[in-house]
N, C-alpha and C positions, 0 to 999 in steps of 0.2 A: 938457231935461234928459236925459243915458242915463241908463238905467238902472241902471249903477254909481254914480250919485252919491248920494252921502249928506248929507242937508241938514240943518238945524239942529234943524229940525220933530222928523227919525226918530232923532235922539240923544239930545234930553229927552223924547220918546215913552218911548226904551229904557229910557231914566235913571230915569223916574217907574217905569217897572215894576220895577227893580231893587231899587228905594226901597221901594217895598208888599211885597215879597216881604222884603225884612232886617226891616221893621217887623213884618210877621207873624210871621217866627220869633222875632225877639227877645221880641215880648211873649207869645209858645208858650214861649220860654226860660226866662224870669221867671218863669213859672207853675210848672215844673219846680223850680227854684232856689229859693222859696217854699217848695214844699210840702217839698223837702228838707230843709228849716234848720228847719221846723214839727218834721217827724219826729224829727229828731235833737232836738232840743230837749225833745219827749216822753220819748224815750228816754234821753235822761241825767235829767232828772227823776225819770222811774219807779225807772233805776237808785238814784239818790240816797237814794230811801224807802226801796227795799229794802234798799240796805247798812246805812241809819240802824236800821232794825227788826232787824236779823237779826245785829247786833252785841252779843255776851254779854259782860255784866259778869261778871265773875271776883273772888270775893272769897274771900283765905286768913287763915284764923283759925292764930294762932301761941300754942299753950300753953306754960306755963312748967313745966317738971318739977322 
């Protein structure tokens, strides 16, 4: 074979390398997505608790004259 010939084994090996890199990247990115969702949930729940505790109830009393 000449040095410029690409064999099936070469292609399969390169595709396995690419597949490993993609799998690693996806698993790393999914951790960031899950972390972001957890953080957003914590912030939202904290905000709702804060809003429920800071709302003031006003009572107006009318007297007859």
